[in-house]
TIPABA-494814 format. One line per 5 residues: number of its first residue (from 1); their letters; for each residue x, z, y of N, C-alpha, C. Coordinates in steps of 0.05 Angstrom, whole numbers, padded with zeros to 5 digits. Each point is the difference from the previous one (the first is absolute). Layout:
<nodes>
NUM> a> X,Z,Y,X,Z,Y,X,Z,Y | ...
</nodes>
This chain:
<nodes>
1> mthar> 02659,02039,01968,-00015,00025,00003,00009,00020,-00020 | 00006,00025,00011,00009,00021,-00018,-00024,00011,-00016 | 00007,00013,-00022,-00022,00011,-00017,-00015,00021,00015 | 00014,00017,00015,-00014,00021,00015,-00020,-00012,00020 | 00008,-00021,00014,-00018,-00012,00019,-00024,-00013,-00014
6> avalm> 00005,-00013,-00023,-00022,-00012,-00015,-00020,00022,-00008 | 00010,00023,-00010,-00018,00022,-00008,-00016,00010,00024 | 00014,00003,00023,-00014,00010,00024,-00022,-00019,00008 | 00005,-00026,-00001,-00021,-00020,00007,-00023,00001,-00019 | 00006,00004,-00026,-00021,00001,-00020,-00017,00025,00004
11> vlvtl> 00011,00022,00009,-00015,00024,00007,-00019,-00006,00024 | 00010,-00015,00020,-00017,-00008,00022,-00023,-00018,-00010 | 00006,-00018,-00018,-00021,-00017,-00012,-00022,00017,-00012 | 00007,00020,-00016,-00020,00017,-00013,-00016,00015,00021 | 00013,00009,00022,-00015,00015,00020,-00020,-00018,00014
16> lwsia> 00007,-00025,00005,-00019,-00019,00012,-00023,-00006,-00019 | 00006,-00004,-00026,-00020,-00005,-00020,-00020,00023,-00001 | 00009,00025,00004,-00016,00024,-00005,-00021,00005,00020 | -00001,-00015,00023,-00020,00006,00021,-00027,-00012,-00006 | -00002,-00016,-00022,-00025,-00013,-00006,-00023,00019,-00005
21> gvitr> 00005,00021,-00016,-00021,00018,-00008,-00012,00015,00024 | 00017,00011,00017,-00010,00016,00022,-00015,-00018,00020 | 00009,-00024,00005,-00013,-00018,00019,-00027,-00009,-00011 | -00001,-00006,-00026,-00024,-00008,-00013,-00023,00021,00003 | 00008,00025,00000,-00020,00021,00002,-00012,00002,00028
26> hldaa> 00011,-00014,00019,-00011,00001,00028,-00015,-00026,00007 | -00007,-00016,-00019,-00015,-00024,00005,-00030,00006,00003 | -00014,-00016,00016,-00029,00005,00005,-00017,-00014,-00021 | 00002,-00026,-00002,-00019,-00015,-00017,00013,-00017,-00021 | 00024,-00009,00003,00013,-00017,-00019,00004,00014,-00027
31> rsfel> -00008,-00013,-00021,00002,00013,-00027,00010,-00021,-00020 | 00014,00010,-00020,00007,-00015,-00024,00010,-00028,00006 | -00016,-00021,-00007,00010,-00027,00002,00005,-00009,00029 | -00017,00009,00019,00005,-00008,00028,00026,00013,00010 | 00004,00025,-00007,00024,00014,00007,00025,-00015,-00009
36> tfwrs> -00001,-00008,-00025,00023,-00015,-00012,00003,-00027,00013 | -00022,-00013,00007,00002,-00026,00013,00014,00001,00027 | -00008,00019,00017,00011,00002,00026,00030,00008,-00001 | 00007,00019,-00017,00028,00008,-00002,00017,-00023,-00010 | -00008,-00014,-00021,00015,-00022,-00010,00001,-00023,00020
41> gfnal> -00022,-00005,00014,-00001,-00021,00020,00020,00005,00022 | 00001,00024,00011,00019,00006,00022,00029,00000,-00011 | 00003,00008,-00025,00026,-00001,-00012,00010,-00029,-00002 | -00018,-00018,-00009,00007,-00028,-00002,00007,-00012,00027 | -00016,00007,00020,00005,-00011,00027,00028,00009,00010
46> alila> 00006,00026,-00003,00026,00010,00009,00023,-00013,-00015 | -00004,-00005,-00026,00022,-00012,-00016,00003,-00030,00007 | -00022,-00013,00006,00002,-00029,00008,00016,-00002,00026 | -00006,00018,00019,00015,-00001,00025,00029,00008,-00003 | 00005,00021,-00016,00027,00010,-00003,00017,-00020,-00015
51> lgllr> -00010,-00010,-00023,00016,-00019,-00015,00002,-00027,00014 | -00020,-00007,00016,00001,-00024,00016,00023,00001,00019 | 00004,00023,00013,00022,00003,00019,00027,00001,-00014 | 00000,00014,-00023,00025,00003,-00014,00010,-00025,-00015 | -00019,-00014,-00012,00007,-00022,-00018,-00013,-00027,00006
56> gtaaw> -00019,00000,00018,-00014,-00025,00007,-00016,-00011,-00024 | 00001,-00026,-00004,-00016,-00012,-00021,00011,00007,-00028 | 00025,00009,-00001,00012,00007,-00026,-00015,00023,-00014 | -00015,00016,00016,-00015,00022,-00012,-00023,-00011,-00018 | -00008,-00024,00004,-00022,-00012,-00015,00009,-00018,-00023
61> qgilg> 00026,-00006,00000,00009,-00020,-00019,-00003,00009,-00029 | 00007,00025,-00006,-00002,00010,-00027,-00029,00002,-00009 | -00018,00008,00019,-00029,00002,-00007,-00012,-00027,-00005 | 00004,-00019,00019,-00012,-00026,-00003,00013,-00016,-00023 | 00025,00006,-00005,00015,-00014,-00022,-00006,00011,-00027
66> gnrai> -00017,00021,-00002,-00008,00010,-00026,00022,00016,-00014 | 00018,00013,00015,00021,00017,-00011,-00013,00022,-00017 | 00006,-00001,-00026,-00014,00019,-00019,00006,00029,00006 | 00025,00006,00007,00007,00028,00005,-00015,00011,00025 | -00002,-00017,00021,-00014,00008,00024,-00030,00005,-00006
71> wvsgl> -00012,-00018,-00015,-00028,00004,-00007,-00006,00024,-00017 | 00018,00005,-00019,-00003,00024,-00017,00003,00025,00017 | 00021,00001,00017,00004,00023,00017,-00023,00002,00020 | -00010,-00022,00011,-00022,00001,00019,-00025,00011,-00013 | -00005,-00008,-00025,-00023,00011,-00015,00002,00030,-00004
76> cwsvm> 00025,00009,-00006,00005,00029,-00003,-00006,00015,00027 | 00010,-00011,00022,-00005,00012,00026,-00030,00001,00005 | -00014,-00021,-00006,-00029,-00001,00004,-00014,00022,-00015 | 00007,00003,-00025,-00012,00021,-00017,00005,00028,00012 | 00025,00004,00009,00008,00025,00012,-00016,00006,00025
81> ytafm> -00001,-00020,00018,-00016,00003,00025,-00029,00007,-00006 | -00012,-00015,-00018,-00029,00002,-00005,-00007,00026,-00015 | 00013,00005,-00022,-00007,00022,-00017,00004,00027,00014 | 00021,00002,00016,00006,00025,00014,-00023,00008,00019 | -00009,-00019,00016,-00020,00007,00020,-00027,00005,-00013
86> ialtl> -00007,-00016,-00021,-00025,00005,-00014,00000,00028,-00013 | 00023,00007,-00012,00002,00026,-00014,-00004,00023,00020 | 00011,-00004,00025,-00003,00021,00020,-00029,00005,00007 | -00017,-00020,-00003,-00029,00004,00006,-00015,00013,-00023 | 00013,00002,-00023,-00014,00011,-00024,00009,00028,-00007
91> tsvan> 00023,00009,00010,00010,00026,-00008,00018,00010,00022 | 00011,00024,-00004,00017,00013,00021,00026,-00014,00003 | 00013,00004,00024,00026,-00011,00005,00020,00010,-00020 | -00001,00026,-00006,00019,00012,-00019,-00002,-00013,-00028 | -00025,-00004,-00009,-00005,-00012,-00026,00011,-00028,-00002
96> vlvtm> -00004,-00016,00021,00010,-00027,00001,00031,00000,-00001 | 00012,00016,00016,00029,00000,00002,00013,00011,-00026 | -00013,00020,-00012,00010,00011,-00025,-00001,-00022,-00022 | -00022,-00014,-00001,-00002,-00022,-00020,00021,-00022,00004 | 00004,-00006,00025,00020,-00021,00007,00028,00008,-00008
101> avgpl> 00005,00026,-00001,00027,00009,-00003,00011,-00003,-00029 | -00015,-00012,-00018,00011,-00006,-00026,00018,-00025,00002 | 00002,-00012,00024,00016,-00024,00004,00029,00001,-00009 | 00015,00022,00006,00028,00000,-00008,00004,-00002,-00030 | -00016,00013,-00016,00003,-00002,-00029,-00005,-00028,-00009
106> ltalf> -00021,-00013,00010,-00006,-00027,-00007,00022,-00019,00009 | 00010,00004,00024,00021,-00017,00011,00025,00002,-00016 | 00007,00025,-00007,00024,00004,-00016,-00002,-00014,-00027 | -00023,00002,-00013,-00004,-00012,-00025,00001,-00031,00002 | -00013,-00011,00021,00001,-00029,00004,00028,-00010,00005
111> arifl> 00015,00015,00017,00027,-00007,00007,00018,00001,-00025 | -00005,00020,-00017,00016,00002,-00025,-00006,-00022,-00019 | -00026,-00007,-00002,-00009,-00020,-00020,00007,-00029,00010 | -00007,-00006,00025,00002,-00027,00009,00027,-00007,00014 | 00013,00021,00012,00025,-00005,00014,00024,00011,-00015
116> gqrlp> -00005,00016,-00020,00023,00011,-00016,00016,00020,00016 | -00012,00013,00020,00014,00020,00016,00003,00026,-00016 | 00024,00010,00001,00006,00026,-00012,-00002,00022,00021 | -00019,00017,-00002,-00004,00021,00020,00017,00024,-00006 | 00012,00012,00021,00015,00025,-00004,-00018,00023,-00009
121> prtwv> 00011,00018,-00015,-00016,00023,-00010,-00014,00015,00022 | 00012,00003,00024,-00012,00014,00022,-00026,-00013,00009 | -00001,-00026,-00001,-00025,-00014,00008,-00022,00005,-00020 | 00007,-00001,-00026,-00020,00005,-00021,-00011,00029,00003 | 00019,00019,00005,-00009,00028,00003,-00018,00003,00024
126> aiava> 00007,-00014,00023,-00016,00001,00024,-00028,-00011,-00005 | -00001,-00022,-00014,-00026,-00013,-00007,-00017,00019,-00017 | 00013,00012,-00019,-00014,00019,-00018,-00011,00023,00015 | 00016,00012,00018,-00010,00023,00016,-00022,-00008,00019 | 00004,-00023,00013,-00021,-00010,00018,-00026,-00006,-00015
131> sagia> 00003,-00011,-00023,-00024,-00007,-00016,-00014,00026,-00009 | 00015,00021,-00006,-00013,00025,-00007,-00016,00011,00023 | 00012,-00002,00024,-00014,00009,00024,-00026,-00015,00005 | 00002,-00027,-00004,-00023,-00017,00004,-00022,00006,-00021 | 00009,00004,-00025,-00019,00006,-00021,-00016,00026,00005
136> smfga> 00015,00020,00010,-00013,00026,00006,-00021,-00004,00022 | 00007,-00016,00021,-00019,-00004,00022,-00024,-00016,-00010 | 00005,-00020,-00016,-00022,-00017,-00009,-00019,00016,-00019 | 00012,00017,-00017,-00016,00016,-00018,-00019,00019,00015 | 00011,00011,00022,-00016,00018,00016,-00023,-00015,00014
141> eaarg> 00006,-00024,00010,-00021,-00016,00013,-00022,-00008,-00020 | 00009,-00007,-00024,-00020,-00008,-00020,-00018,00024,-00008 | 00013,00023,-00002,-00015,00024,-00007,-00021,00008,00021 | 00005,-00008,00025,-00018,00006,00022,-00022,-00021,00002 | 00000,-00020,-00018,-00021,-00020,00001,00005,-00023,00019
146> aslag> 00025,-00006,00006,00007,-00022,00018,-00010,-00026,-00011 | -00005,-00019,00017,-00011,-00026,-00008,00019,-00015,-00019 | -00010,-00007,-00023,00016,-00016,-00019,00002,-00028,00010 | -00021,-00010,00013,00000,-00027,00011,00023,-00004,00020 | 00003,00020,00018,00021,-00002,00019,00028,00000,-00013
151> slvav> 00003,00016,-00020,00026,00002,-00014,00006,-00026,-00015 | -00021,-00012,-00013,00004,-00025,-00015,00008,-00023,00019 | -00013,-00001,00023,00007,-00020,00020,00029,00005,00010 | 00006,00025,00005,00027,00006,00010,00022,-00007,-00019 | -00006,00001,-00026,00021,-00007,-00020,00011,-00028,00004
156> avpva> -00017,-00018,00010,00009,-00027,00004,00023,-00002,00020 | 00002,00020,00018,00021,-00001,00020,00028,00004,-00012 | 00005,00021,-00016,00027,00003,-00012,00006,-00022,-00020 | -00020,-00011,-00015,00005,-00021,-00019,00010,-00025,00015 | -00015,-00008,00021,00008,-00023,00016,00027,00005,00014
161> gsinw> 00003,00024,00010,00025,00007,00014,00024,-00001,-00018 | -00003,00010,-00024,00023,-00001,-00019,00008,-00028,-00007 | -00020,-00017,-00004,00006,-00029,-00005,00014,-00012,00024 | -00010,00007,00023,00012,-00011,00025,00028,00009,00005 | 00006,00026,-00003,00027,00010,00005,00019,-00012,-00020
166> tllqh> -00008,-00003,-00025,00017,-00012,-00021,00006,-00029,00007 | -00020,-00015,00009,00004,-00028,00007,00018,-00002,00024 | -00004,00017,00020,00017,00000,00024,00029,00006,-00007 | 00004,00019,-00019,00027,00007,-00009,00013,-00024,-00013 | -00016,-00014,-00016,00011,-00024,-00014,00008,-00021,00020
171> radaa> -00016,-00004,00021,00006,-00019,00021,00025,00009,00016 | 00002,00026,00004,00023,00010,00015,00025,-00004,-00015 | -00001,00003,-00027,00024,-00006,-00016,00008,-00029,00002 | -00020,-00017,-00001,00005,-00029,00003,00011,-00007,00027 | -00009,00015,00021,00008,-00006,00027,00030,00005,00005
176> rqdtd> 00013,00014,-00018,00029,00004,00004,00015,-00027,-00001 | -00013,-00019,-00012,00012,-00027,-00001,-00014,-00019,00020 | -00025,00006,00007,-00014,-00017,00019,-00018,00018,00017 | 00009,00007,00025,-00014,00019,00017,-00028,-00009,00007 | -00005,-00026,00002,-00027,-00009,00007,-00021,00009,-00020
181> qaqdm> 00007,00005,-00024,-00020,00008,-00020,-00012,00026,00007 | 00016,00019,00010,-00011,00026,00008,-00017,-00003,00026 | 00008,-00016,00018,-00014,-00003,00025,-00028,-00012,-00005 | -00002,-00018,-00019,-00025,-00013,-00006,-00022,00020,-00008 | 00008,00023,-00012,-00019,00019,-00010,-00016,00014,00023
186> lsavm> 00010,-00002,00024,-00015,00011,00023,-00027,-00014,00003 | 00000,-00026,-00007,-00025,-00015,00002,-00022,00011,-00019 | 00009,00013,-00022,-00019,00011,-00019,-00016,00023,00012 | 00011,00015,00018,-00014,00022,00013,-00023,-00012,00017 | 00006,-00022,00014,-00021,-00013,00016,-00021,-00013,-00018
191> lgall> 00008,-00012,-00022,-00019,-00012,-00019,-00018,00021,-00011 | 00010,00023,-00007,-00016,00022,-00011,-00022,00009,00019 | 00007,00001,00026,-00019,00008,00020,-00022,-00021,00003 | 00007,-00025,-00001,-00019,-00022,00002,-00019,00000,-00024 | 00011,00004,-00024,-00017,00000,-00024,-00019,00024,00000
196> saaam> 00009,00023,00009,-00017,00023,00001,-00022,-00003,00020 | 00006,-00010,00024,-00021,-00004,00020,-00020,-00021,-00009 | 00009,-00021,-00012,-00018,-00022,-00009,-00018,00010,-00022 | 00010,00017,-00018,-00016,00010,-00022,-00021,00020,00010 | 00007,00015,00020,-00018,00022,00010,-00022,-00010,00019
201> lplaw> 00005,-00022,00014,-00019,-00009,00021,-00028,-00005,-00011 | -00004,-00014,-00022,-00028,-00004,-00010,-00013,00026,-00008 | 00016,00019,-00010,-00012,00026,-00009,-00005,00018,00024 | 00015,-00004,00022,-00004,00017,00024,-00022,-00010,00018 | -00009,-00024,-00003,-00019,-00012,00019,-00029,00012,-00005
206> plqas> -00015,00007,00021,00006,-00003,00028,00018,00022,00010 | 00018,-00006,00019,00019,00020,00010,-00015,00020,00019 | 00006,00025,-00003,-00013,00021,00016,00019,00019,00014 | 00025,-00005,-00001,00020,00018,00012,-00003,00001,00030 | 00003,00024,00011,-00001,00004,00029,00027,-00008,00012
211> nhdig> 00001,-00001,00026,00025,-00006,00014,00021,00022,-00006 | -00010,00024,-00002,00018,00023,-00007,00012,-00005,-00028 | -00016,-00008,-00019,00010,-00005,-00027,00020,-00023,00000 | -00007,-00021,00014,00018,-00024,00000,00027,00007,00012 | 00000,00017,00020,00026,00009,00012,00017,00015,-00020
216> llall> -00013,00019,-00014,00015,00015,-00020,00009,-00017,-00024 | -00016,-00019,-00008,00007,-00017,-00022,00022,-00020,00008 | 00000,-00008,00026,00022,-00016,00010,00026,00015,-00001 | -00001,00026,00007,00024,00017,-00002,00010,00002,-00028 | -00019,00003,-00019,00008,00000,-00029,00013,-00026,-00008
221> gvvql> -00013,-00022,00008,00010,-00026,-00009,00029,-00006,00010 | 00006,00009,00024,00026,-00006,00011,00021,00022,-00006 | -00007,00025,00006,00020,00022,-00002,00001,00011,-00028 | -00023,00001,-00014,00001,00012,-00026,00006,-00020,-00023 | -00004,-00026,00006,00005,-00020,-00020,00022,-00020,00007
226> aipcl> -00004,-00016,00021,00018,-00022,00006,00029,00009,00003 | 00005,00020,00018,00027,00008,00005,00013,00013,-00024 | -00012,00020,-00013,00014,00012,-00023,00003,-00018,-00024 | -00019,-00019,-00004,00002,-00017,-00024,00023,-00020,00004 | 00004,-00010,00024,00023,-00018,00006,00026,00016,-00004
231> lavrl> 00000,00025,00009,00024,00016,-00005,00005,00005,-00029 | -00021,00004,-00015,00003,00006,-00029,00011,-00025,-00015 | -00009,-00024,00008,00011,-00024,-00013,00030,-00002,00007 | 00008,00005,00025,00028,-00001,00007,00016,00021,-00015 | -00011,00024,-00004,00015,00021,-00014,00002,-00005,-00030
236> srelp> -00017,-00017,-00011,00003,-00007,-00028,00026,-00014,-00006 | 00014,-00009,00020,00026,-00012,-00003,00022,00021,00000 | -00006,00025,00008,00020,00021,00003,-00004,00022,-00021 | -00024,00005,-00009,-00005,00022,-00018,-00012,-00010,-00026 | 00007,00013,-00023,-00012,-00008,-00025,-00030,00005,00000
241> apeia> -00015,-00016,-00016,-00029,00003,00000,-00009,00028,-00008 | 00011,00013,-00020,-00009,00027,-00007,00005,00020,00023 | 00022,-00003,00015,00005,00018,00022,-00020,-00005,00023 | -00007,-00024,00005,-00020,-00006,00020,-00026,00013,-00007 | -00008,-00003,-00025,-00026,00011,-00009,00001,00031,00001
246> llall> 00023,00011,-00007,00003,00029,00001,-00002,00011,00029 | 00013,-00014,00019,-00001,00008,00028,-00029,-00004,00011 | -00014,-00020,-00011,-00027,-00005,00009,-00019,00023,-00007 | 00009,00018,-00018,-00017,00023,-00006,-00003,00019,00024 | 00018,-00003,00020,-00003,00016,00024,-00027,-00005,00014
251> evifg> -00011,-00023,-00006,-00026,-00006,00012,-00021,00020,-00009 | 00003,00011,-00024,-00018,00020,-00010,00001,00025,00018 | 00025,00009,00005,00004,00024,00017,-00010,-00005,00028 | 00009,-00021,00013,-00008,-00006,00027,-00030,-00004,00003 | -00011,-00016,-00019,-00028,-00006,00002,-00018,00024,-00003
256> vllaw> 00006,00017,-00019,-00016,00025,-00004,00002,00018,00024 | 00024,00003,00011,00004,00017,00023,-00015,-00011,00025 | 00001,-00026,00004,-00014,-00012,00023,-00030,00003,-00003 | -00010,-00005,-00024,-00029,00003,-00005,-00009,00029,00004 | 00017,00018,-00007,-00005,00029,00004,-00001,00007,00029
261> lgage> 00021,-00008,00015,00002,00008,00028,-00018,-00017,00018 | -00004,-00025,-00007,-00015,-00018,00018,-00029,-00005,-00007 | -00008,00006,-00025,-00027,-00005,-00008,-00014,00023,-00015 | 00015,00022,-00002,-00012,00024,-00012,-00003,-00001,-00030 | 00013,-00019,-00014,-00001,-00001,-00030,00021,00019,-00011
266> vptas> -00009,00025,-00005,00019,00020,-00008,00008,-00004,-00030 | 00026,-00003,-00005,00008,-00003,-00028,-00001,00026,-00015 | -00004,-00002,-00026,-00001,00024,-00017,00028,00011,-00005 | 00001,00024,-00011,00026,00012,-00007,00015,-00017,-00020 | -00014,-00011,-00019,00013,-00017,-00020,00012,-00025,00012
271> tlagg> -00014,-00011,00021,00010,-00024,00014,00026,00007,00014 | 00000,00023,00013,00025,00008,00015,00023,00006,-00020 | -00006,00012,-00023,00021,00006,-00019,00011,-00026,-00012 | -00018,-00019,-00007,00009,-00025,-00010,00015,-00016,00020 | -00008,00001,00025,00015,-00014,00021,00028,00012,00003
276> alvlg> 00003,00026,-00003,00026,00012,00002,00019,-00010,-00022 | -00011,-00004,-00024,00016,-00011,-00022,00009,-00029,00007 | -00019,-00016,00011,00007,-00027,00007,00022,-00001,00021 | -00003,00016,00021,00020,00001,00021,00027,00010,-00011 | -00001,00020,-00017,00025,00010,-00012,00014,-00021,-00016
281> alvgn> -00015,-00016,-00015,00012,-00021,-00016,00013,-00021,00018 | -00013,-00007,00022,00012,-00020,00018,00026,00010,00012 | -00001,00025,00011,00024,00011,00012,00023,00002,-00020 | -00006,00010,-00024,00020,00004,-00020,00013,-00027,-00008 | -00016,-00020,-00003,00010,-00026,-00008,00018,-00012,00022
286> evlgr> -00008,00003,00025,00017,-00011,00022,00025,00015,00004 | -00001,00027,-00002,00024,00017,00003,00020,-00006,-00021 | -00009,-00002,-00026,00019,-00005,-00022,00011,-00029,00003 | -00016,-00018,00009,00009,-00027,00004,00022,-00002,00021 | -00003,00014,00022,00019,00000,00022,00026,00013,-00009
291> rr> -00001,00022,-00015,00024,00013,-00010,00016,-00019,-00019 | -00015,-00015,-00016,00013,-00018,-00019,00013,-00023,00015
</nodes>
């Protein structure tokens, strides 16, 4: 796979991820824990079917065999699935996405510390510019009295994501000598969905979601989670972890725009200005990388 194709697929991944906010705003009765349970449950079902067709019983070998990397990655996926949806019920889509966008800085630091990766100056500059844009948006949201609870829950997403991307990068490096090691990590996506659904079911009971809600949450579980997360794991073999996290910032732009157009959550001027900085950092980093 060429670098350009890998980048294009990662952009598609972020676009699919970004539909969660706008769809959540159109639910009837499902809230918080129940919302998370249904989305994770449908995600798990889709992954069980997909990985069953692709790999058969091999999809379960790493999980049942107690593979430490798969379980750590699965736990990270579970935290990401769960914290994101709960945060959306506590604060605005923009506030959640802005908080999540600290991921590239954390991922770059983790990759530098644990993997010894030397990042090009352009990537550090891009991260710095993107972080400035995020900080300006977050400051404006805080000044307007946005929910601190939602922000605190949302912080768990980039922390778990940074750990996960760094681990996947480490496995991808090892896979250059043994391809099966990278393929095994697909099972972690399924494991994360199962862990999230199992943890949320007792808290979500009794279930009250309407058929309309269940249909939308099934869409989220399959299209917004299962498909893009499998693609993201595959792309971890092609792109460095900090670059994946930086491209994932596009979810902020897409998510805010979709919530604005589809749910009437109008972003503030500071949110739009900060988003412009984030997008400029992404484009600049990719253009300079292609020229080099």
